mmCIF file of the N, C-alpha and C atoms, coordinates in Angstrom:
data_MODEL
# 
_entry.id   MODEL 
# 
loop_
_atom_site.group_PDB 
_atom_site.id 
_atom_site.type_symbol 
_atom_site.label_atom_id 
_atom_site.label_alt_id 
_atom_site.label_comp_id 
_atom_site.label_asym_id 
_atom_site.label_entity_id 
_atom_site.label_seq_id 
_atom_site.pdbx_PDB_ins_code 
_atom_site.Cartn_x 
_atom_site.Cartn_y 
_atom_site.Cartn_z 
_atom_site.occupancy 
_atom_site.B_iso_or_equiv 
_atom_site.pdbx_formal_charge 
_atom_site.auth_seq_id 
_atom_site.auth_comp_id 
_atom_site.auth_asym_id 
_atom_site.auth_atom_id 
_atom_site.pdbx_PDB_model_num 
ATOM 1   N N  . MET A 1 1  ? -34.135 -58.568 30.026 1.00 0.00 ? 1  MET A N  1 
ATOM 2   C CA . MET A 1 1  ? -33.448 -57.657 29.192 1.00 0.00 ? 1  MET A CA 1 
ATOM 3   C C  . MET A 1 1  ? -32.238 -57.165 29.810 1.00 0.00 ? 1  MET A C  1 
ATOM 4   N N  . MET A 1 2  ? -31.125 -57.120 29.035 1.00 0.00 ? 2  MET A N  1 
ATOM 5   C CA . MET A 1 2  ? -29.852 -56.585 29.513 1.00 0.00 ? 2  MET A CA 1 
ATOM 6   C C  . MET A 1 2  ? -29.786 -55.000 29.504 1.00 0.00 ? 2  MET A C  1 
ATOM 7   N N  . THR A 1 3  ? -29.061 -54.492 30.299 1.00 0.00 ? 3  THR A N  1 
ATOM 8   C CA . THR A 1 3  ? -28.670 -53.032 30.267 1.00 0.00 ? 3  THR A CA 1 
ATOM 9   C C  . THR A 1 3  ? -27.628 -52.899 29.124 1.00 0.00 ? 3  THR A C  1 
ATOM 10  N N  . PRO A 1 4  ? -27.416 -51.717 28.761 1.00 0.00 ? 4  PRO A N  1 
ATOM 11  C CA . PRO A 1 4  ? -26.341 -51.465 27.694 1.00 0.00 ? 4  PRO A CA 1 
ATOM 12  C C  . PRO A 1 4  ? -24.943 -51.881 28.086 1.00 0.00 ? 4  PRO A C  1 
ATOM 13  N N  . LYS A 1 5  ? -24.695 -51.673 29.417 1.00 0.00 ? 5  LYS A N  1 
ATOM 14  C CA . LYS A 1 5  ? -23.418 -52.071 29.984 1.00 0.00 ? 5  LYS A CA 1 
ATOM 15  C C  . LYS A 1 5  ? -23.225 -53.655 30.014 1.00 0.00 ? 5  LYS A C  1 
ATOM 16  N N  . GLN A 1 6  ? -24.199 -54.346 30.394 1.00 0.00 ? 6  GLN A N  1 
ATOM 17  C CA . GLN A 1 6  ? -24.321 -55.860 30.215 1.00 0.00 ? 6  GLN A CA 1 
ATOM 18  C C  . GLN A 1 6  ? -24.123 -56.289 28.910 1.00 0.00 ? 6  GLN A C  1 
ATOM 19  N N  . ALA A 1 7  ? -24.938 -55.613 27.867 1.00 0.00 ? 7  ALA A N  1 
ATOM 20  C CA . ALA A 1 7  ? -24.676 -55.910 26.522 1.00 0.00 ? 7  ALA A CA 1 
ATOM 21  C C  . ALA A 1 7  ? -23.369 -55.795 25.950 1.00 0.00 ? 7  ALA A C  1 
ATOM 22  N N  . ARG A 1 8  ? -22.689 -54.629 26.376 1.00 0.00 ? 8  ARG A N  1 
ATOM 23  C CA . ARG A 1 8  ? -21.350 -54.459 25.941 1.00 0.00 ? 8  ARG A CA 1 
ATOM 24  C C  . ARG A 1 8  ? -20.430 -55.660 26.468 1.00 0.00 ? 8  ARG A C  1 
ATOM 25  N N  . SER A 1 9  ? -20.538 -55.937 27.624 1.00 0.00 ? 9  SER A N  1 
ATOM 26  C CA . SER A 1 9  ? -19.721 -57.004 28.207 1.00 0.00 ? 9  SER A CA 1 
ATOM 27  C C  . SER A 1 9  ? -19.908 -58.215 27.627 1.00 0.00 ? 9  SER A C  1 
ATOM 28  N N  . LYS A 1 10 ? -21.208 -58.582 27.293 1.00 0.00 ? 10 LYS A N  1 
ATOM 29  C CA . LYS A 1 10 ? -21.489 -59.971 26.543 1.00 0.00 ? 10 LYS A CA 1 
ATOM 30  C C  . LYS A 1 10 ? -20.897 -59.831 25.213 1.00 0.00 ? 10 LYS A C  1 
ATOM 31  N N  . LEU A 1 11 ? -20.983 -58.823 24.529 1.00 0.00 ? 11 LEU A N  1 
ATOM 32  C CA . LEU A 1 11 ? -20.509 -58.602 23.154 1.00 0.00 ? 11 LEU A CA 1 
ATOM 33  C C  . LEU A 1 11 ? -18.994 -58.775 23.209 1.00 0.00 ? 11 LEU A C  1 
ATOM 34  N N  . GLU A 1 12 ? -18.355 -58.209 24.116 1.00 0.00 ? 12 GLU A N  1 
ATOM 35  C CA . GLU A 1 12 ? -16.747 -58.315 24.150 1.00 0.00 ? 12 GLU A CA 1 
ATOM 36  C C  . GLU A 1 12 ? -16.451 -59.739 24.500 1.00 0.00 ? 12 GLU A C  1 
ATOM 37  N N  . GLN A 1 13 ? -17.330 -60.442 25.278 1.00 0.00 ? 13 GLN A N  1 
ATOM 38  C CA . GLN A 1 13 ? -16.986 -61.762 25.616 1.00 0.00 ? 13 GLN A CA 1 
ATOM 39  C C  . GLN A 1 13 ? -17.216 -62.725 24.392 1.00 0.00 ? 13 GLN A C  1 
ATOM 40  N N  . ILE A 1 14 ? -18.305 -62.521 23.673 1.00 0.00 ? 14 ILE A N  1 
ATOM 41  C CA . ILE A 1 14 ? -18.621 -63.383 22.563 1.00 0.00 ? 14 ILE A CA 1 
ATOM 42  C C  . ILE A 1 14 ? -17.605 -63.119 21.521 1.00 0.00 ? 14 ILE A C  1 
ATOM 43  N N  . THR A 1 15 ? -17.262 -61.902 21.116 1.00 0.00 ? 15 THR A N  1 
ATOM 44  C CA . THR A 1 15 ? -16.412 -61.693 19.974 1.00 0.00 ? 15 THR A CA 1 
ATOM 45  C C  . THR A 1 15 ? -14.993 -61.481 20.251 1.00 0.00 ? 15 THR A C  1 
ATOM 46  N N  . GLY A 1 16 ? -14.560 -61.096 21.547 1.00 0.00 ? 16 GLY A N  1 
ATOM 47  C CA . GLY A 1 16 ? -13.262 -60.777 21.895 1.00 0.00 ? 16 GLY A CA 1 
ATOM 48  C C  . GLY A 1 16 ? -12.880 -59.422 21.393 1.00 0.00 ? 16 GLY A C  1 
ATOM 49  N N  . TRP A 1 17 ? -13.894 -58.621 20.997 1.00 0.00 ? 17 TRP A N  1 
ATOM 50  C CA . TRP A 1 17 ? -13.562 -57.260 20.533 1.00 0.00 ? 17 TRP A CA 1 
ATOM 51  C C  . TRP A 1 17 ? -13.940 -56.242 21.619 1.00 0.00 ? 17 TRP A C  1 
ATOM 52  N N  . TYR A 1 18 ? -13.265 -55.148 21.565 1.00 0.00 ? 18 TYR A N  1 
ATOM 53  C CA . TYR A 1 18 ? -13.528 -54.098 22.581 1.00 0.00 ? 18 TYR A CA 1 
ATOM 54  C C  . TYR A 1 18 ? -14.283 -52.874 21.890 1.00 0.00 ? 18 TYR A C  1 
ATOM 55  N N  . PHE A 1 19 ? -15.268 -52.474 22.409 1.00 0.00 ? 19 PHE A N  1 
ATOM 56  C CA . PHE A 1 19 ? -16.025 -51.366 21.874 1.00 0.00 ? 19 PHE A CA 1 
ATOM 57  C C  . PHE A 1 19 ? -16.140 -50.129 22.874 1.00 0.00 ? 19 PHE A C  1 
ATOM 58  N N  . LEU A 1 20 ? -16.067 -48.917 22.109 1.00 0.00 ? 20 LEU A N  1 
ATOM 59  C CA . LEU A 1 20 ? -16.194 -47.734 22.865 1.00 0.00 ? 20 LEU A CA 1 
ATOM 60  C C  . LEU A 1 20 ? -17.634 -47.255 22.862 1.00 0.00 ? 20 LEU A C  1 
ATOM 61  N N  . ALA A 1 21 ? -18.136 -46.731 23.960 1.00 0.00 ? 21 ALA A N  1 
ATOM 62  C CA . ALA A 1 21 ? -19.507 -46.190 23.946 1.00 0.00 ? 21 ALA A CA 1 
ATOM 63  C C  . ALA A 1 21 ? -19.435 -44.599 23.455 1.00 0.00 ? 21 ALA A C  1 
ATOM 64  N N  . ASP A 1 22 ? -20.337 -44.207 22.619 1.00 0.00 ? 22 ASP A N  1 
ATOM 65  C CA . ASP A 1 22 ? -20.305 -42.859 22.137 1.00 0.00 ? 22 ASP A CA 1 
ATOM 66  C C  . ASP A 1 22 ? -21.666 -42.253 22.538 1.00 0.00 ? 22 ASP A C  1 
ATOM 67  N N  . ARG A 1 23 ? -21.676 -41.452 23.545 1.00 0.00 ? 23 ARG A N  1 
ATOM 68  C CA . ARG A 1 23 ? -23.030 -40.809 23.893 1.00 0.00 ? 23 ARG A CA 1 
ATOM 69  C C  . ARG A 1 23 ? -24.111 -41.748 24.181 1.00 0.00 ? 23 ARG A C  1 
ATOM 70  N N  . GLY A 1 24 ? -23.766 -42.938 24.801 1.00 0.00 ? 24 GLY A N  1 
ATOM 71  C CA . GLY A 1 24 ? -24.804 -43.987 25.149 1.00 0.00 ? 24 GLY A CA 1 
ATOM 72  C C  . GLY A 1 24 ? -25.103 -44.921 23.993 1.00 0.00 ? 24 GLY A C  1 
ATOM 73  N N  . ARG A 1 25 ? -24.383 -44.767 22.911 1.00 0.00 ? 25 ARG A N  1 
ATOM 74  C CA . ARG A 1 25 ? -24.623 -45.663 21.881 1.00 0.00 ? 25 ARG A CA 1 
ATOM 75  C C  . ARG A 1 25 ? -23.332 -46.445 21.594 1.00 0.00 ? 25 ARG A C  1 
ATOM 76  N N  . MET A 1 26 ? -23.459 -47.731 21.278 1.00 0.00 ? 26 MET A N  1 
ATOM 77  C CA . MET A 1 26 ? -22.159 -48.459 21.096 1.00 0.00 ? 26 MET A CA 1 
ATOM 78  C C  . MET A 1 26 ? -21.830 -48.472 19.712 1.00 0.00 ? 26 MET A C  1 
ATOM 79  N N  . ALA A 1 27 ? -20.495 -48.553 19.473 1.00 0.00 ? 27 ALA A N  1 
ATOM 80  C CA . ALA A 1 27 ? -20.011 -48.675 18.139 1.00 0.00 ? 27 ALA A CA 1 
ATOM 81  C C  . ALA A 1 27 ? -20.536 -49.972 17.491 1.00 0.00 ? 27 ALA A C  1 
ATOM 82  N N  . TYR A 1 28 ? -20.747 -50.087 16.321 1.00 0.00 ? 28 TYR A N  1 
ATOM 83  C CA . TYR A 1 28 ? -21.258 -51.298 15.807 1.00 0.00 ? 28 TYR A CA 1 
ATOM 84  C C  . TYR A 1 28 ? -20.789 -51.579 14.455 1.00 0.00 ? 28 TYR A C  1 
ATOM 85  N N  . SER A 1 29 ? -20.573 -52.956 14.128 1.00 0.00 ? 29 SER A N  1 
ATOM 86  C CA . SER A 1 29 ? -20.062 -53.314 12.847 1.00 0.00 ? 29 SER A CA 1 
ATOM 87  C C  . SER A 1 29 ? -20.959 -54.585 12.425 1.00 0.00 ? 29 SER A C  1 
ATOM 88  N N  . ALA A 1 30 ? -21.048 -54.783 11.133 1.00 0.00 ? 30 ALA A N  1 
ATOM 89  C CA . ALA A 1 30 ? -21.776 -56.040 10.517 1.00 0.00 ? 30 ALA A CA 1 
ATOM 90  C C  . ALA A 1 30 ? -21.175 -57.355 11.007 1.00 0.00 ? 30 ALA A C  1 
ATOM 91  N N  . GLU A 1 31 ? -19.960 -57.303 11.272 1.00 0.00 ? 31 GLU A N  1 
ATOM 92  C CA . GLU A 1 31 ? -19.347 -58.621 11.690 1.00 0.00 ? 31 GLU A CA 1 
ATOM 93  C C  . GLU A 1 31 ? -19.895 -59.009 13.078 1.00 0.00 ? 31 GLU A C  1 
ATOM 94  N N  . ILE A 1 32 ? -20.453 -58.190 13.987 1.00 0.00 ? 32 ILE A N  1 
ATOM 95  C CA . ILE A 1 32 ? -21.057 -58.679 15.201 1.00 0.00 ? 32 ILE A CA 1 
ATOM 96  C C  . ILE A 1 32 ? -22.249 -59.540 15.007 1.00 0.00 ? 32 ILE A C  1 
ATOM 97  N N  . THR A 1 33 ? -23.178 -58.892 14.103 1.00 0.00 ? 33 THR A N  1 
ATOM 98  C CA . THR A 1 33 ? -24.328 -59.737 13.843 1.00 0.00 ? 33 THR A CA 1 
ATOM 99  C C  . THR A 1 33 ? -23.983 -61.089 13.303 1.00 0.00 ? 33 THR A C  1 
ATOM 100 N N  . ILE A 1 34 ? -23.124 -61.044 12.273 1.00 0.00 ? 34 ILE A N  1 
ATOM 101 C CA . ILE A 1 34 ? -22.737 -62.231 11.616 1.00 0.00 ? 34 ILE A CA 1 
ATOM 102 C C  . ILE A 1 34 ? -22.188 -63.277 12.564 1.00 0.00 ? 34 ILE A C  1 
ATOM 103 N N  . THR A 1 35 ? -21.296 -62.786 13.473 1.00 0.00 ? 35 THR A N  1 
ATOM 104 C CA . THR A 1 35 ? -20.649 -63.724 14.531 1.00 0.00 ? 35 THR A CA 1 
ATOM 105 C C  . THR A 1 35 ? -21.659 -64.314 15.394 1.00 0.00 ? 35 THR A C  1 
ATOM 106 N N  . ILE A 1 36 ? -22.584 -63.426 15.863 1.00 0.00 ? 36 ILE A N  1 
ATOM 107 C CA . ILE A 1 36 ? -23.467 -63.947 16.928 1.00 0.00 ? 36 ILE A CA 1 
ATOM 108 C C  . ILE A 1 36 ? -24.495 -65.007 16.116 1.00 0.00 ? 36 ILE A C  1 
ATOM 109 N N  . ARG A 1 37 ? -24.978 -64.445 14.959 1.00 0.00 ? 37 ARG A N  1 
ATOM 110 C CA . ARG A 1 37 ? -25.916 -65.348 14.293 1.00 0.00 ? 37 ARG A CA 1 
ATOM 111 C C  . ARG A 1 37 ? -25.428 -66.809 13.909 1.00 0.00 ? 37 ARG A C  1 
ATOM 112 N N  . LYS A 1 38 ? -24.069 -66.657 13.403 1.00 0.00 ? 38 LYS A N  1 
ATOM 113 C CA . LYS A 1 38 ? -23.419 -68.066 12.920 1.00 0.00 ? 38 LYS A CA 1 
ATOM 114 C C  . LYS A 1 38 ? -23.229 -68.899 14.215 1.00 0.00 ? 38 LYS A C  1 
ATOM 115 N N  . SER A 1 39 ? -22.674 -68.185 15.341 1.00 0.00 ? 39 SER A N  1 
ATOM 116 C CA . SER A 1 39 ? -22.479 -69.023 16.542 1.00 0.00 ? 39 SER A CA 1 
ATOM 117 C C  . SER A 1 39 ? -23.737 -69.724 17.115 1.00 0.00 ? 39 SER A C  1 
ATOM 118 N N  . LEU A 1 40 ? -24.921 -69.189 16.794 1.00 0.00 ? 40 LEU A N  1 
ATOM 119 C CA . LEU A 1 40 ? -26.093 -69.720 17.108 1.00 0.00 ? 40 LEU A CA 1 
ATOM 120 C C  . LEU A 1 40 ? -26.693 -70.835 16.123 1.00 0.00 ? 40 LEU A C  1 
ATOM 121 N N  . GLY A 1 41 ? -26.019 -70.839 15.012 1.00 0.00 ? 41 GLY A N  1 
ATOM 122 C CA . GLY A 1 41 ? -26.347 -71.834 13.982 1.00 0.00 ? 41 GLY A CA 1 
ATOM 123 C C  . GLY A 1 41 ? -27.694 -71.559 13.320 1.00 0.00 ? 41 GLY A C  1 
ATOM 124 N N  . MET A 1 42 ? -27.918 -70.149 13.062 1.00 0.00 ? 42 MET A N  1 
ATOM 125 C CA . MET A 1 42 ? -29.167 -69.674 12.611 1.00 0.00 ? 42 MET A CA 1 
ATOM 126 C C  . MET A 1 42 ? -29.024 -69.109 11.149 1.00 0.00 ? 42 MET A C  1 
ATOM 127 N N  . SER A 1 43 ? -30.005 -69.346 10.333 1.00 0.00 ? 43 SER A N  1 
ATOM 128 C CA . SER A 1 43 ? -29.999 -68.591 9.097  1.00 0.00 ? 43 SER A CA 1 
ATOM 129 C C  . SER A 1 43 ? -30.411 -67.169 9.258  1.00 0.00 ? 43 SER A C  1 
ATOM 130 N N  . GLN A 1 44 ? -30.326 -66.278 8.315  1.00 0.00 ? 44 GLN A N  1 
ATOM 131 C CA . GLN A 1 44 ? -30.726 -64.881 8.488  1.00 0.00 ? 44 GLN A CA 1 
ATOM 132 C C  . GLN A 1 44 ? -32.218 -64.921 8.785  1.00 0.00 ? 44 GLN A C  1 
ATOM 133 N N  . ARG A 1 45 ? -32.976 -65.774 8.162  1.00 0.00 ? 45 ARG A N  1 
ATOM 134 C CA . ARG A 1 45 ? -34.501 -65.720 8.365  1.00 0.00 ? 45 ARG A CA 1 
ATOM 135 C C  . ARG A 1 45 ? -34.942 -66.115 9.782  1.00 0.00 ? 45 ARG A C  1 
ATOM 136 N N  . GLU A 1 46 ? -34.258 -67.266 10.270 1.00 0.00 ? 46 GLU A N  1 
ATOM 137 C CA . GLU A 1 46 ? -34.472 -67.705 11.689 1.00 0.00 ? 46 GLU A CA 1 
ATOM 138 C C  . GLU A 1 46 ? -33.967 -66.639 12.690 1.00 0.00 ? 46 GLU A C  1 
ATOM 139 N N  . PHE A 1 47 ? -32.921 -65.951 12.445 1.00 0.00 ? 47 PHE A N  1 
ATOM 140 C CA . PHE A 1 47 ? -32.371 -64.962 13.350 1.00 0.00 ? 47 PHE A CA 1 
ATOM 141 C C  . PHE A 1 47 ? -33.321 -63.777 13.316 1.00 0.00 ? 47 PHE A C  1 
ATOM 142 N N  . ALA A 1 48 ? -33.746 -63.375 12.150 1.00 0.00 ? 48 ALA A N  1 
ATOM 143 C CA . ALA A 1 48 ? -34.748 -62.348 12.020 1.00 0.00 ? 48 ALA A CA 1 
ATOM 144 C C  . ALA A 1 48 ? -35.954 -62.581 12.820 1.00 0.00 ? 48 ALA A C  1 
ATOM 145 N N  . LYS A 1 49 ? -36.453 -63.780 12.710 1.00 0.00 ? 49 LYS A N  1 
ATOM 146 C CA . LYS A 1 49 ? -37.688 -64.131 13.399 1.00 0.00 ? 49 LYS A CA 1 
ATOM 147 C C  . LYS A 1 49 ? -37.363 -63.967 15.040 1.00 0.00 ? 49 LYS A C  1 
ATOM 148 N N  . ALA A 1 50 ? -36.272 -64.528 15.467 1.00 0.00 ? 50 ALA A N  1 
ATOM 149 C CA . ALA A 1 50 ? -35.878 -64.442 16.832 1.00 0.00 ? 50 ALA A CA 1 
ATOM 150 C C  . ALA A 1 50 ? -35.712 -63.147 17.441 1.00 0.00 ? 50 ALA A C  1 
ATOM 151 N N  . ILE A 1 51 ? -35.413 -62.105 16.633 1.00 0.00 ? 51 ILE A N  1 
ATOM 152 C CA . ILE A 1 51 ? -35.244 -60.744 17.121 1.00 0.00 ? 51 ILE A CA 1 
ATOM 153 C C  . ILE A 1 51 ? -36.439 -59.972 16.810 1.00 0.00 ? 51 ILE A C  1 
ATOM 154 N N  . GLY A 1 52 ? -37.475 -60.471 16.166 1.00 0.00 ? 52 GLY A N  1 
ATOM 155 C CA . GLY A 1 52 ? -38.548 -59.676 15.638 1.00 0.00 ? 52 GLY A CA 1 
ATOM 156 C C  . GLY A 1 52 ? -38.431 -58.731 14.637 1.00 0.00 ? 52 GLY A C  1 
ATOM 157 N N  . ASP A 1 53 ? -37.588 -59.144 13.564 1.00 0.00 ? 53 ASP A N  1 
ATOM 158 C CA . ASP A 1 53 ? -37.343 -58.081 12.502 1.00 0.00 ? 53 ASP A CA 1 
ATOM 159 C C  . ASP A 1 53 ? -37.435 -58.863 11.156 1.00 0.00 ? 53 ASP A C  1 
ATOM 160 N N  . SER A 1 54 ? -37.144 -58.227 10.159 1.00 0.00 ? 54 SER A N  1 
ATOM 161 C CA . SER A 1 54 ? -37.259 -58.986 8.827  1.00 0.00 ? 54 SER A CA 1 
ATOM 162 C C  . SER A 1 54 ? -35.865 -59.434 8.439  1.00 0.00 ? 54 SER A C  1 
ATOM 163 N N  . ALA A 1 55 ? -35.914 -60.441 7.546  1.00 0.00 ? 55 ALA A N  1 
ATOM 164 C CA . ALA A 1 55 ? -34.621 -61.005 6.968  1.00 0.00 ? 55 ALA A CA 1 
ATOM 165 C C  . ALA A 1 55 ? -33.939 -60.034 6.216  1.00 0.00 ? 55 ALA A C  1 
ATOM 166 N N  . SER A 1 56 ? -34.654 -59.204 5.492  1.00 0.00 ? 56 SER A N  1 
ATOM 167 C CA . SER A 1 56 ? -34.037 -58.066 4.747  1.00 0.00 ? 56 SER A CA 1 
ATOM 168 C C  . SER A 1 56 ? -33.242 -57.059 5.555  1.00 0.00 ? 56 SER A C  1 
ATOM 169 N N  . ASN A 1 57 ? -33.882 -56.827 6.774  1.00 0.00 ? 57 ASN A N  1 
ATOM 170 C CA . ASN A 1 57 ? -33.016 -55.876 7.724  1.00 0.00 ? 57 ASN A CA 1 
ATOM 171 C C  . ASN A 1 57 ? -31.763 -56.535 8.193  1.00 0.00 ? 57 ASN A C  1 
ATOM 172 N N  . VAL A 1 58 ? -31.967 -57.807 8.589  1.00 0.00 ? 58 VAL A N  1 
ATOM 173 C CA . VAL A 1 58 ? -30.716 -58.546 9.038  1.00 0.00 ? 58 VAL A CA 1 
ATOM 174 C C  . VAL A 1 58 ? -29.691 -58.581 7.818  1.00 0.00 ? 58 VAL A C  1 
ATOM 175 N N  . CYS A 1 59 ? -30.040 -58.794 6.666  1.00 0.00 ? 59 CYS A N  1 
ATOM 176 C CA . CYS A 1 59 ? -29.208 -58.815 5.524  1.00 0.00 ? 59 CYS A CA 1 
ATOM 177 C C  . CYS A 1 59 ? -28.599 -57.465 5.324  1.00 0.00 ? 59 CYS A C  1 
ATOM 178 N N  . ALA A 1 60 ? -29.313 -56.312 5.527  1.00 0.00 ? 60 ALA A N  1 
ATOM 179 C CA . ALA A 1 60 ? -28.878 -54.972 5.275  1.00 0.00 ? 60 ALA A CA 1 
ATOM 180 C C  . ALA A 1 60 ? -27.753 -54.692 6.421  1.00 0.00 ? 60 ALA A C  1 
ATOM 181 N N  . VAL A 1 61 ? -28.017 -55.117 7.653  1.00 0.00 ? 61 VAL A N  1 
ATOM 182 C CA . VAL A 1 61 ? -27.060 -54.955 8.672  1.00 0.00 ? 61 VAL A CA 1 
ATOM 183 C C  . VAL A 1 61 ? -25.702 -55.677 8.408  1.00 0.00 ? 61 VAL A C  1 
ATOM 184 N N  . GLU A 1 62 ? -25.919 -56.927 7.978  1.00 0.00 ? 62 GLU A N  1 
ATOM 185 C CA . GLU A 1 62 ? -24.703 -57.769 7.653  1.00 0.00 ? 62 GLU A CA 1 
ATOM 186 C C  . GLU A 1 62 ? -23.940 -57.305 6.580  1.00 0.00 ? 62 GLU A C  1 
ATOM 187 N N  . THR A 1 63 ? -24.485 -56.740 5.686  1.00 0.00 ? 63 THR A N  1 
ATOM 188 C CA . THR A 1 63 ? -23.757 -56.229 4.378  1.00 0.00 ? 63 THR A CA 1 
ATOM 189 C C  . THR A 1 63 ? -23.361 -54.695 4.648  1.00 0.00 ? 63 THR A C  1 
ATOM 190 N N  . GLY A 1 64 ? -23.671 -54.170 5.757  1.00 0.00 ? 64 GLY A N  1 
ATOM 191 C CA . GLY A 1 64 ? -23.088 -52.805 6.096  1.00 0.00 ? 64 GLY A CA 1 
ATOM 192 C C  . GLY A 1 64 ? -24.074 -51.782 5.422  1.00 0.00 ? 64 GLY A C  1 
ATOM 193 N N  . LYS A 1 65 ? -25.097 -52.094 4.813  1.00 0.00 ? 65 LYS A N  1 
ATOM 194 C CA . LYS A 1 65 ? -26.074 -51.012 4.411  1.00 0.00 ? 65 LYS A CA 1 
ATOM 195 C C  . LYS A 1 65 ? -26.976 -50.411 5.355  1.00 0.00 ? 65 LYS A C  1 
ATOM 196 N N  . ARG A 1 66 ? -27.061 -50.966 6.551  1.00 0.00 ? 66 ARG A N  1 
ATOM 197 C CA . ARG A 1 66 ? -27.901 -50.436 7.610  1.00 0.00 ? 66 ARG A CA 1 
ATOM 198 C C  . ARG A 1 66 ? -26.953 -50.487 8.901  1.00 0.00 ? 66 ARG A C  1 
ATOM 199 N N  . VAL A 1 67 ? -26.976 -49.437 9.717  1.00 0.00 ? 67 VAL A N  1 
ATOM 200 C CA . VAL A 1 67 ? -26.280 -49.457 11.020 1.00 0.00 ? 67 VAL A CA 1 
ATOM 201 C C  . VAL A 1 67 ? -27.292 -49.374 12.063 1.00 0.00 ? 67 VAL A C  1 
ATOM 202 N N  . PRO A 1 68 ? -27.595 -50.503 12.742 1.00 0.00 ? 68 PRO A N  1 
ATOM 203 C CA . PRO A 1 68 ? -28.760 -50.405 13.786 1.00 0.00 ? 68 PRO A CA 1 
ATOM 204 C C  . PRO A 1 68 ? -28.316 -49.617 15.047 1.00 0.00 ? 68 PRO A C  1 
ATOM 205 N N  . GLY A 1 69 ? -29.312 -49.314 15.797 1.00 0.00 ? 69 GLY A N  1 
ATOM 206 C CA . GLY A 1 69 ? -29.159 -48.639 17.029 1.00 0.00 ? 69 GLY A CA 1 
ATOM 207 C C  . GLY A 1 69 ? -29.035 -49.552 18.175 1.00 0.00 ? 69 GLY A C  1 
ATOM 208 N N  . ALA A 1 70 ? -28.803 -48.978 19.345 1.00 0.00 ? 70 ALA A N  1 
ATOM 209 C CA . ALA A 1 70 ? -28.532 -49.817 20.518 1.00 0.00 ? 70 ALA A CA 1 
ATOM 210 C C  . ALA A 1 70 ? -29.703 -50.799 20.900 1.00 0.00 ? 70 ALA A C  1 
ATOM 211 N N  . ALA A 1 71 ? -30.905 -50.371 20.694 1.00 0.00 ? 71 ALA A N  1 
ATOM 212 C CA . ALA A 1 71 ? -32.120 -51.129 21.012 1.00 0.00 ? 71 ALA A CA 1 
ATOM 213 C C  . ALA A 1 71 ? -32.026 -52.537 20.057 1.00 0.00 ? 71 ALA A C  1 
ATOM 214 N N  . TRP A 1 72 ? -31.686 -52.357 18.785 1.00 0.00 ? 72 TRP A N  1 
ATOM 215 C CA . TRP A 1 72 ? -31.564 -53.500 18.046 1.00 0.00 ? 72 TRP A CA 1 
ATOM 216 C C  . TRP A 1 72 ? -30.455 -54.469 18.356 1.00 0.00 ? 72 TRP A C  1 
ATOM 217 N N  . LEU A 1 73 ? -29.298 -53.881 18.852 1.00 0.00 ? 73 LEU A N  1 
ATOM 218 C CA . LEU A 1 73 ? -28.158 -54.676 19.406 1.00 0.00 ? 73 LEU A CA 1 
ATOM 219 C C  . LEU A 1 73 ? -28.581 -55.356 20.576 1.00 0.00 ? 73 LEU A C  1 
ATOM 220 N N  . LEU A 1 74 ? -29.284 -54.748 21.556 1.00 0.00 ? 74 LEU A N  1 
ATOM 221 C CA . LEU A 1 74 ? -29.789 -55.445 22.692 1.00 0.00 ? 74 LEU A CA 1 
ATOM 222 C C  . LEU A 1 74 ? -30.829 -56.707 22.441 1.00 0.00 ? 74 LEU A C  1 
ATOM 223 N N  . LYS A 1 75 ? -31.543 -56.586 21.267 1.00 0.00 ? 75 LYS A N  1 
ATOM 224 C CA . LYS A 1 75 ? -32.376 -57.674 20.932 1.00 0.00 ? 75 LYS A CA 1 
ATOM 225 C C  . LYS A 1 75 ? -31.510 -58.832 20.448 1.00 0.00 ? 75 LYS A C  1 
ATOM 226 N N  . VAL A 1 76 ? -30.506 -58.415 19.557 1.00 0.00 ? 76 VAL A N  1 
ATOM 227 C CA . VAL A 1 76 ? -29.568 -59.484 19.034 1.00 0.00 ? 76 VAL A CA 1 
ATOM 228 C C  . VAL A 1 76 ? -28.867 -60.261 20.181 1.00 0.00 ? 76 VAL A C  1 
ATOM 229 N N  . LEU A 1 77 ? -28.397 -59.431 21.272 1.00 0.00 ? 77 LEU A N  1 
ATOM 230 C CA . LEU A 1 77 ? -27.579 -60.019 22.341 1.00 0.00 ? 77 LEU A CA 1 
ATOM 231 C C  . LEU A 1 77 ? -28.491 -60.986 23.231 1.00 0.00 ? 77 LEU A C  1 
ATOM 232 N N  . ASN A 1 78 ? -29.887 -60.665 23.106 1.00 0.00 ? 78 ASN A N  1 
ATOM 233 C CA . ASN A 1 78 ? -30.727 -61.563 23.960 1.00 0.00 ? 78 ASN A CA 1 
ATOM 234 C C  . ASN A 1 78 ? -31.403 -62.729 23.286 1.00 0.00 ? 78 ASN A C  1 
ATOM 235 N N  . VAL A 1 79 ? -30.940 -62.885 21.983 1.00 0.00 ? 79 VAL A N  1 
ATOM 236 C CA . VAL A 1 79 ? -31.442 -64.071 21.235 1.00 0.00 ? 79 VAL A CA 1 
ATOM 237 C C  . VAL A 1 79 ? -30.948 -65.399 21.957 1.00 0.00 ? 79 VAL A C  1 
ATOM 238 N N  . GLN A 1 80 ? -31.810 -66.427 21.915 1.00 0.00 ? 80 GLN A N  1 
ATOM 239 C CA . GLN A 1 80 ? -31.321 -67.732 22.355 1.00 0.00 ? 80 GLN A CA 1 
ATOM 240 C C  . GLN A 1 80 ? -31.287 -68.542 21.077 1.00 0.00 ? 80 GLN A C  1 
ATOM 241 N N  . GLY A 1 81 ? -30.390 -69.494 21.268 1.00 0.00 ? 81 GLY A N  1 
ATOM 242 C CA . GLY A 1 81 ? -30.115 -70.349 20.106 1.00 0.00 ? 81 GLY A CA 1 
ATOM 243 C C  . GLY A 1 81 ? -31.329 -71.312 19.789 1.00 0.00 ? 81 GLY A C  1 
ATOM 244 N N  . PRO A 1 82 ? -31.362 -71.907 18.711 1.00 0.00 ? 82 PRO A N  1 
ATOM 245 C CA . PRO A 1 82 ? -32.448 -72.932 18.390 1.00 0.00 ? 82 PRO A CA 1 
ATOM 246 C C  . PRO A 1 82 ? -32.567 -74.012 19.472 1.00 0.00 ? 82 PRO A C  1 
ATOM 247 N N  . SER A 1 83 ? -33.801 -74.360 19.732 1.00 0.00 ? 83 SER A N  1 
ATOM 248 C CA . SER A 1 83 ? -33.931 -75.375 20.779 1.00 0.00 ? 83 SER A CA 1 
ATOM 249 C C  . SER A 1 83 ? -34.082 -76.738 20.169 1.00 0.00 ? 83 SER A C  1 
# 
């Protein structure tokens, strides 16, 4: 499992975006999840299964209806692509 600092570095590397930490929580946007999921070639359902969440929660994050916390983001960053 990555530390928050490692996660931020990986996120910046994957997306090319720079994020500011705010009291230990990273700024987050829906585009991050979409970018990572699509780069892995996964559907929302496959991605949800990989992170141990529901497809409806992944959809809510990707549409901006839900803003996940740092723990969720760490799970997203630890997802391995389909084998």
